[in-house]
N, C-alpha and C positions, 0 to 999 in steps of 0.2 A: 861888577854890577853896579850901576849908577843909581838905581832906584832903591830907596830905603824901605826895607820890608818890615811890616808890623807882624805881631804875633798871629799865627794861624788859628782860625776857629774851626778848621776842617776836622772831621772825625770819620773814620772808616764806616762806622755804623750809620752815619748820615747818608750813605749811599742807598740805604733802605734795603728792603727785601724784594729784589727784582723778580724772583720766581713768583712771589705773591702778587706783585703789581702788574706783571706782564704774563698772565697765564696763557693767553692766546698767541701773543707775538713772540714770546721768549726773550732771551737775554741779548740777542744780536740785532744790529741794525746795519744798513748799508754804509760803506765807506763814504759814499756821496753825502749822506746826512751828517756824518762826523766832520767831514771837510767843510760843509756848508756852515756849521757852527764855528769851527776853528778859524776859517779864513774871514768870515764876516766879523767875528770878534777881534781878530788881529787888525783888520781894516779900521774898525771903530777906535781901538786903542791907539793906532798910529795917527789917526786924524785928531783925536782928542789930546794926545800927548805929543809924540813924535815916533818915528820908526825905531830908533834906538831904545826908547823906553818900552815900546811894545815888545821888542825882542827880549829885553831884560825881564819883563813880566811873564812872557811865555816860558823863559828858562826857569824862573822862580816857581811857576805853577808846575812845570815838568819835574823840577827837583822835589817839590812836596809830594807829587804823585809817585815818583820813584821811591822815596822813603817809605810812604805808606803802603805801596804795592809790595815792597820787599818785606816789610814787617808782617803783612797780612796774607800774602800769597806764596812767597818763596821760602824755601828751607835754607836757613842761614847758619846752622850749627855744623854743617858738614865741610869737607875739604873743598878747595876752590874748583877742582875739576868737576865734582858733583854739582856744586853751585852753578857753574857755567852751563852744564848740561841741563839742569833744572830750569834755569833762566831761558835757554834757547827753546826747550820744549814748551814752556809756559807761554812764551811770546808767540810761538807758532799755534798752539792750541787756542789761544785767545784771538788769533788772527791779527795781531799787532804787527808782525813782520817776521822775517826769517833771519835769525842771527847767525853769523859766522865769525869766529875769532881768528884773525890773521896773525896776531903777534901777542905773545904773553911773555912779560918779563916781571916775574913776581918779586925779584930782588929790588928792582927799581919802581915797582908798582906802575908799570907802563904797558899799555895795551893798544892794539888797533882792532877795531870791530867793524864789521859791515852789517848793514841791515838791508835786505832786499824785500820787495813787495810791501814796504812799510805803509801804514795807514796814512801818514802825513804827506808823502810827496810822490810816491811811485805813480807814474803816468801823468804828472803835471807837465805843462808846457815849459820849455827851456826859457828861463829869464836871465840867466847869468849870475844869480844870487842863490846862496844856500838858504833854505827855508826851515830847516828842522831844529829850530831853537828849542821847542818843547822837548824834542828827543834828547838834545844836549843836556837839559836839566834832568830829564827822566833817568838817563844813564848815570849822570853824576849822583843822583839820589840813591840809585841802586848800589853803586860801588861804595859810596860813602857809608851806607847802612851795613853792607857786608864787612867792609874793612875797618869801620869805625874811625874814619878819618876823611877829610875833604878830598874831592877829586875835581880836576879841571877837564872838561870834555869839550872838544872842538870838532865840528863837522868839517871835513876837508874835501869831501866829494859828495855831491847831491844830484839827484835826478834833475832838479831844476837848473843845475849848471851844465847839464848834458852828460853827467857821469852815471854809471850804473855799476854797482849799487851805491847807496849812501855809505860813507866811510867816516869813522870817528876815531880821533886820538883820545885816549883816556889815561890821565896821569895823576898819580897821588901828589898832593901838595902839603 
């Protein structure tokens, strides 16, 4: 990552009491609204800095989200099989995406994951470029928090490149 990150001021409690604040509308909103926020912010960051910096910032934000999500939502004291099942169920329940694990090598800490119906890109037009930078960071934050060591995550297949589903390599470093 080329962008120098400063200390985070984010707190989980800063997300507020959604149940209290959205008594009529509830906790969910359409993917269209999420993508409107995501892709307009990405466009502004790319115009103000450059595309590479925008990608780095999205990965950094995803990483922070993955760390906090894991600490506050997932069960991390169980074995890896339970952790993966819990992760997959939680991602599905929250309508983030459908996780499938294609490869597990615990000795090498190397994995291949797919995510279908993901909030970030499923259904996008084909552009020839991967776009799930936030997801790369999110997954690295999740794995880093569970294993207590850094992970490199790379999207190798993406809806926006014409592939179905999105596929990520996840490797301990």
